[in-house]
C-alpha positions as a printed Julia matrix, in Angstrom:
430×3 Matrix{Float64}:
  -52.96  -140.14  -179.16
  -56.09  -139.92  -181.27
  -58.21  -139.86  -178.13
  -56.06  -137.05  -176.66
  -56.47  -134.98  -179.82
  -60.21  -135.6   -179.8
  -60.4   -134.58  -176.13
  -58.49  -131.36  -176.83
  -60.79  -130.57  -179.76
  -63.88  -131.22  -177.67
  -62.61  -129.0   -174.89
  -61.89  -126.25  -177.42
  -65.42  -126.58  -178.75
  -66.82  -126.54  -175.23
  -64.97  -123.35  -174.28
  -65.9   -121.68  -177.57
  -69.57  -122.41  -177.05
  -69.47  -121.31  -173.42
  -68.08  -117.94  -174.5
  -70.53  -117.63  -177.38
  -73.41  -118.69  -175.17
  -72.49  -116.05  -172.58
  -72.63  -113.26  -175.13
  -75.67  -114.63  -176.94
  -77.51  -115.04  -173.63
  -76.66  -111.5   -172.54
  -77.94  -110.17  -175.86
  -80.61  -112.81  -176.33
  -83.51  -110.41  -176.13
  -83.64  -106.67  -175.75
  -87.1   -107.04  -174.22
  -87.15  -106.69  -170.44
  -90.17  -108.95  -169.91
  -90.34  -111.48  -172.76
  -87.83  -114.1   -173.83
  -90.22  -114.99  -176.68
  -92.96  -112.67  -177.87
  -96.35  -114.19  -178.83
  -96.19  -116.71  -181.68
  -99.3   -118.05  -183.43
  -99.81  -121.72  -184.29
 -102.46  -124.06  -185.69
 -105.28  -121.85  -186.88
 -108.68  -123.56  -187.16
 -112.16  -122.27  -188.14
 -113.05  -121.43  -184.53
 -109.73  -121.4   -182.66
 -106.04  -120.56  -182.69
 -103.05  -121.39  -180.48
 -100.71  -118.77  -179.01
  -97.38  -119.36  -177.23
  -95.01  -116.92  -175.51
  -92.35  -116.93  -172.82
  -91.92  -114.43  -170.02
  -88.51  -113.87  -168.47
  -90.04  -114.48  -165.05
  -93.15  -116.43  -163.99
  -96.32  -114.38  -164.32
 -100.04  -114.55  -164.9
 -101.13  -113.34  -168.31
 -104.17  -111.95  -170.08
 -104.99  -112.31  -173.78
 -107.5   -109.88  -175.27
 -109.13  -110.83  -178.59
 -111.37  -108.62  -180.7
 -112.42  -108.03  -184.29
 -111.93  -104.33  -183.54
 -108.26  -103.21  -183.5
 -109.06  -100.56  -180.89
 -110.05  -103.28  -178.36
 -113.35  -101.94  -177.03
 -114.39  -102.69  -173.48
 -116.38  -105.72  -174.65
 -113.28  -107.46  -176.06
 -113.01  -111.09  -174.96
 -110.33  -111.58  -172.32
 -108.69  -114.94  -171.65
 -106.62  -115.51  -168.52
 -103.92  -118.12  -168.24
 -104.48  -120.7   -165.54
 -100.81  -121.03  -164.57
  -98.09  -118.72  -163.34
  -95.01  -119.7   -165.34
  -92.54  -118.49  -167.96
  -93.64  -120.55  -171.0
  -97.35  -120.05  -171.6
  -99.48  -121.73  -174.25
 -103.17  -121.13  -174.72
 -105.89  -122.04  -177.2
 -108.37  -119.26  -178.02
 -111.77  -120.83  -178.76
 -115.18  -119.52  -179.77
 -114.0   -117.54  -182.81
 -115.9   -116.96  -186.06
 -114.63  -118.85  -189.08
 -112.77  -117.1   -191.9
 -112.55  -113.82  -189.96
 -109.84  -111.35  -189.02
 -109.03  -110.88  -185.34
 -106.7   -108.69  -183.34
 -105.11  -109.75  -180.06
 -102.79  -108.5   -177.37
 -100.93  -110.4   -174.69
  -99.92  -108.78  -171.41
  -98.81  -109.6   -167.92
 -102.02  -109.65  -165.93
 -103.06  -106.3   -164.52
 -100.35  -104.22  -166.22
 -100.88  -100.97  -168.06
  -97.2   -100.68  -168.99
  -97.1   -100.65  -172.82
  -93.71  -102.4   -172.85
  -95.4   -105.46  -171.33
  -98.16  -105.6   -173.96
  -97.61  -107.34  -177.32
 -100.02  -107.0   -180.24
 -100.77  -109.06  -183.33
 -103.52  -110.18  -185.68
 -104.66  -113.3   -187.53
 -107.34  -114.78  -189.75
 -109.27  -117.85  -188.64
 -109.36  -120.62  -191.21
 -111.98  -121.42  -193.77
 -114.37  -124.25  -192.82
 -113.42  -127.76  -193.9
 -114.6   -128.27  -197.46
 -114.57  -124.59  -198.41
 -113.08  -124.24  -201.91
 -112.38  -120.51  -201.99
 -108.79  -119.65  -202.81
 -106.01  -119.32  -200.23
 -102.27  -119.9   -199.98
  -99.71  -121.13  -197.47
  -95.92  -121.07  -197.25
  -93.41  -123.94  -197.14
  -89.92  -123.46  -195.73
  -87.45  -125.29  -193.52
  -83.92  -125.57  -192.15
  -83.63  -122.14  -190.56
  -80.96  -123.26  -188.13
  -77.7   -121.44  -187.52
  -74.36  -122.62  -188.83
  -71.86  -124.08  -186.4
  -68.21  -123.09  -186.16
  -67.43  -126.13  -188.32
  -69.57  -124.79  -191.16
  -67.85  -121.43  -191.52
  -66.95  -122.19  -195.13
  -70.65  -122.21  -195.93
  -72.86  -119.22  -196.61
  -75.47  -119.03  -193.86
  -76.16  -117.21  -190.6
  -78.89  -115.68  -188.49
  -78.95  -112.58  -190.69
  -79.91  -114.79  -193.63
  -82.71  -116.31  -191.55
  -83.94  -112.81  -190.78
  -83.96  -111.9   -194.46
  -86.0   -115.01  -195.19
  -88.66  -114.04  -192.64
  -88.87  -110.53  -194.12
  -89.34  -111.97  -197.6
  -92.03  -114.4   -196.46
  -93.92  -111.62  -194.7
  -94.48  -109.86  -198.02
  -96.95  -112.67  -198.81
  -99.24  -111.76  -195.91
 -102.23  -111.57  -195.62
 -102.81  -113.76  -198.69
 -100.8   -116.57  -197.09
 -102.86  -117.96  -194.21
 -100.35  -120.22  -192.46
  -96.75  -121.46  -192.55
  -95.45  -125.02  -192.68
  -91.96  -125.18  -191.19
  -90.36  -128.47  -192.25
  -87.98  -128.78  -189.31
  -84.52  -127.82  -188.0
  -85.54  -124.53  -186.41
  -82.24  -123.98  -184.6
  -78.98  -125.86  -184.28
  -80.3   -127.84  -181.31
  -83.79  -128.25  -179.9
  -82.19  -129.19  -176.6
  -80.55  -125.84  -176.04
  -82.8   -122.97  -174.98
  -80.7   -120.18  -176.45
  -81.07  -121.66  -179.93
  -84.81  -122.24  -179.49
  -85.34  -118.69  -178.31
  -83.24  -117.31  -181.14
  -85.52  -118.94  -183.72
  -88.62  -117.31  -182.25
  -86.87  -113.97  -181.74
  -85.8   -113.84  -185.39
  -89.3   -114.76  -186.53
  -91.29  -112.72  -183.98
  -92.47  -110.11  -186.5
  -93.7   -112.91  -188.75
  -95.23  -115.34  -186.26
  -97.21  -112.66  -184.42
  -99.41  -112.33  -187.53
  -99.41  -115.74  -189.24
  -99.73  -119.16  -187.57
  -97.11  -121.9   -187.77
  -97.75  -125.58  -188.46
  -94.67  -127.34  -187.04
  -92.75  -130.36  -188.34
  -89.92  -131.84  -186.27
  -86.45  -132.25  -187.78
  -83.39  -134.13  -186.57
  -81.8   -131.02  -185.02
  -84.74  -130.7   -182.64
  -83.34  -133.82  -180.93
  -79.64  -132.99  -181.31
  -77.49  -133.09  -178.18
  -74.06  -132.75  -179.79
  -72.12  -129.79  -181.11
  -70.54  -132.12  -183.64
  -69.9   -135.86  -183.82
  -68.1   -137.21  -180.82
  -68.34  -134.12  -178.57
  -70.94  -133.8   -175.8
  -73.28  -130.85  -175.71
  -71.63  -127.94  -173.82
  -74.95  -126.97  -172.21
  -76.89  -129.74  -170.41
  -80.35  -130.74  -171.54
  -82.81  -128.52  -169.71
  -85.31  -131.31  -169.05
  -88.45  -129.7   -170.41
  -91.02  -131.3   -172.7
  -91.17  -134.97  -173.64
  -87.64  -135.78  -172.52
  -86.51  -136.04  -176.16
  -86.47  -132.35  -177.01
  -87.14  -129.01  -175.37
  -88.8   -127.83  -178.55
  -92.11  -129.47  -177.66
  -92.36  -127.14  -174.67
  -92.75  -124.36  -177.24
  -94.29  -125.87  -180.37
  -97.97  -126.8   -180.18
  -99.6   -129.57  -182.24
 -103.09  -128.87  -183.61
 -106.05  -129.44  -181.26
 -106.88  -133.13  -181.01
 -103.52  -134.23  -182.42
 -102.7   -137.91  -182.01
  -99.11  -137.16  -181.01
  -96.95  -134.03  -180.55
  -94.58  -135.15  -183.33
  -97.05  -136.49  -185.91
 -100.62  -135.46  -186.67
 -103.05  -134.29  -189.34
 -104.24  -130.79  -190.18
 -107.08  -129.66  -192.46
 -107.68  -126.21  -193.91
 -110.44  -125.62  -196.46
 -110.24  -128.45  -198.98
 -106.73  -129.7   -198.15
 -105.38  -132.19  -195.62
 -101.73  -132.22  -194.5
 -100.39  -135.3   -192.73
  -97.26  -134.57  -190.68
  -94.79  -137.43  -190.17
  -91.86  -137.67  -187.77
  -88.94  -139.12  -189.72
  -86.39  -139.51  -186.97
  -84.01  -138.08  -184.44
  -80.73  -138.55  -186.33
  -79.06  -137.09  -189.38
  -79.52  -140.27  -191.39
  -82.05  -142.97  -192.25
  -81.82  -144.73  -188.87
  -85.25  -144.29  -187.27
  -87.2   -147.05  -188.99
  -88.83  -148.08  -185.71
  -90.64  -144.71  -185.56
  -92.6   -145.31  -188.75
  -92.42  -148.98  -189.77
  -95.56  -151.09  -190.16
  -95.51  -152.05  -186.48
  -95.44  -148.46  -185.25
  -98.33  -146.35  -183.99
  -97.34  -143.66  -186.47
  -97.68  -146.03  -189.45
 -101.21  -146.97  -188.41
 -102.1   -143.33  -187.82
 -100.89  -142.33  -191.29
 -102.73  -145.2   -192.98
 -105.99  -144.55  -191.14
 -105.8   -140.81  -191.8
 -105.19  -141.42  -195.5
 -108.17  -143.76  -195.66
 -110.36  -141.14  -194.0
 -109.11  -138.19  -196.08
 -109.35  -140.05  -199.39
 -113.0   -140.86  -198.66
 -113.93  -137.38  -197.41
 -115.78  -135.46  -200.17
 -114.67  -132.17  -198.59
 -110.98  -132.91  -199.19
 -109.62  -132.38  -202.72
 -105.89  -132.38  -202.01
 -103.85  -134.61  -199.68
 -100.28  -133.6   -198.82
  -97.65  -135.14  -196.55
  -95.04  -133.07  -194.65
  -91.84  -134.57  -193.22
  -88.25  -133.55  -192.57
  -86.02  -136.32  -193.92
  -86.55  -136.74  -197.68
  -88.1   -139.79  -199.3
  -86.65  -138.7   -202.63
  -83.72  -136.36  -203.09
  -80.76  -135.71  -205.35
  -79.01  -133.82  -202.56
  -79.24  -135.35  -199.1
  -79.31  -139.14  -199.23
  -82.92  -140.22  -199.67
  -84.69  -142.68  -197.36
  -85.1   -146.21  -198.64
  -87.08  -147.02  -195.49
  -89.64  -144.27  -196.04
  -89.98  -145.37  -199.67
  -90.5   -148.99  -198.63
  -93.2   -148.29  -196.03
  -95.05  -145.31  -197.51
  -94.62  -144.9   -201.25
  -97.25  -147.44  -202.3
  -99.6   -146.18  -199.59
  -99.24  -142.6   -200.8
  -99.94  -143.64  -204.38
 -102.96  -145.76  -203.47
 -104.68  -143.05  -201.42
 -103.97  -140.19  -203.82
 -101.3   -138.09  -202.1
 -100.46  -135.25  -204.5
  -97.26  -133.87  -203.01
  -94.75  -134.65  -200.26
  -93.05  -131.69  -198.54
  -89.5   -132.41  -197.32
  -86.38  -130.62  -196.03
  -83.07  -131.63  -194.35
  -81.08  -131.11  -197.58
  -80.09  -127.44  -197.62
  -81.35  -126.64  -201.1
  -84.44  -126.54  -203.3
  -85.5   -129.62  -205.23
  -88.56  -130.57  -207.26
  -88.83  -134.25  -208.09
  -91.7   -136.5   -209.14
  -92.39  -140.21  -209.36
  -95.56  -142.07  -210.29
  -97.69  -138.94  -210.17
  -96.51  -137.71  -206.75
  -94.42  -134.54  -206.53
  -91.62  -134.41  -203.95
  -90.49  -130.93  -202.9
  -87.38  -130.3   -200.83
  -87.44  -126.9   -199.11
  -84.34  -126.7   -196.92
  -83.18  -123.19  -197.73
  -84.66  -121.17  -194.87
  -81.39  -119.75  -193.57
  -79.22  -122.77  -192.72
  -75.71  -123.07  -194.18
  -75.7   -123.62  -197.95
  -72.79  -124.78  -200.06
  -73.04  -122.56  -203.12
  -70.8   -124.98  -205.04
  -72.94  -127.99  -204.2
  -73.29  -130.69  -206.85
  -76.4   -132.89  -206.97
  -76.28  -136.65  -207.37
  -78.98  -137.34  -209.94
  -78.05  -141.01  -210.15
  -78.92  -141.7   -206.5
  -82.65  -141.22  -207.04
  -85.21  -143.07  -209.14
  -87.42  -139.98  -209.2
  -87.39  -137.5   -212.05
  -85.56  -134.32  -211.07
  -87.29  -131.24  -212.48
  -85.14  -128.66  -210.69
  -82.38  -128.65  -208.07
  -80.5   -125.59  -206.81
  -78.53  -124.78  -203.65
  -80.35  -121.54  -202.84
  -82.22  -119.74  -200.11
  -85.9   -119.89  -200.93
  -89.47  -120.54  -199.85
  -92.47  -122.01  -201.65
  -95.89  -120.4   -201.93
  -98.63  -123.02  -202.32
 -101.75  -121.48  -203.88
 -104.97  -123.48  -203.65
 -108.0   -122.61  -205.79
 -110.7   -125.26  -205.83
 -109.42  -128.34  -207.66
 -106.14  -126.64  -208.66
 -102.94  -126.27  -206.64
 -100.05  -124.14  -207.9
  -96.54  -124.09  -206.44
  -94.35  -120.99  -206.81
  -90.75  -121.11  -205.6
  -89.0   -117.83  -204.81
  -85.21  -117.6   -204.65
  -83.97  -115.14  -202.04
  -80.56  -113.59  -202.72
  -79.16  -111.54  -199.82
  -77.75  -108.21  -201.0
  -76.73  -106.64  -197.71
  -77.54  -109.06  -194.86
  -76.75  -106.51  -192.17
  -79.23  -104.08  -193.69
  -81.78  -106.82  -194.4
  -81.88  -106.18  -198.15
  -82.45  -108.97  -200.66
  -83.65  -109.83  -204.15
  -86.67  -112.1   -204.64
  -86.9   -114.08  -207.89
  -89.55  -116.55  -209.03
  -87.53  -119.53  -210.29
  -90.18  -122.22  -210.8
  -93.93  -122.6   -210.89
  -96.15  -125.53  -211.74
  -99.75  -126.54  -211.1
 -101.53  -129.81  -210.3
């Protein structure tokens, strides 16, 4: 009997998602030529990555110039493949400079097929002039089983509008994972980029993978209503869209330097719990990569601040924290001078600290939030400085030897109209 009930529920979920997917697919993008407009990633002193997706396979041209009018001597890059999803690295740029670009289907003069944006290349490694970057995560949609929560795509859109007010001072974004409900369903992947297209066309993304990037279920016990599309690594379709920095050791974990900071990105797992120890234990390639990168960064006189970014939290008073991550990495982080660990997965904002390391949870990017959530302070050995179930993002401001963190609460006023209130709720400096 229980199995029959479960089967009926699964079929109901399947039919619901088929209907929803039909309407979302038909309204997925108003653009006639692009499923995903150009999105910037991984800015470096002399290069930047750009990704976009055409509706149909096509050659493409990317024009890059420091003149917004694109004179005839603008540098033109041609893609080497005819396909829908196109990713290219633009090299040969000047460091710490503003550039303008436009992407088009090769040979077209139709303005509807041309997409424009701009960016700033990064400061050289070791440069100590001031800059800032943004932390946020968990932008995924709610499911039909989370309707009692406050969260939807309109909230995600409000968050992107609020973050954009920090451009051009903010030079890049760190998304801490869970972009859409499933990274194995193309409609959800495309929806993330479509919501963020006006943001990502002008500021590059540094991606972190969350558990929902590997999710194949609508909810526990029910198979995914849309089959896995088979792109990417075979674990997620998201890596057909996200680009790791040039020279990255792995698509899911790597290191990134900007000015005088180094960010080490860790993959914490593919499930919604602490069950992926084999990905990061002392016998794993990732563990050795993290240790060797920490050794190098801590001995590099150009690097003043070492940060770690991951999805599942090491310390948290909301989502259950990871005893495995604590066991394998906490002493290592302390020994090599990590200053802060950026985390998500728990749909809230938290600021904790332990033994001189600050642990920030930024999981309020648009995912469902329980406004009546209670935090379990007794589950963590870290000191909890602040914990609130709110939509928010964190501005990290770096000036020489000082790093300041400013957390902004975003309160939707009229989601349909995109209006909101932004409030600074915490700031502290290291």
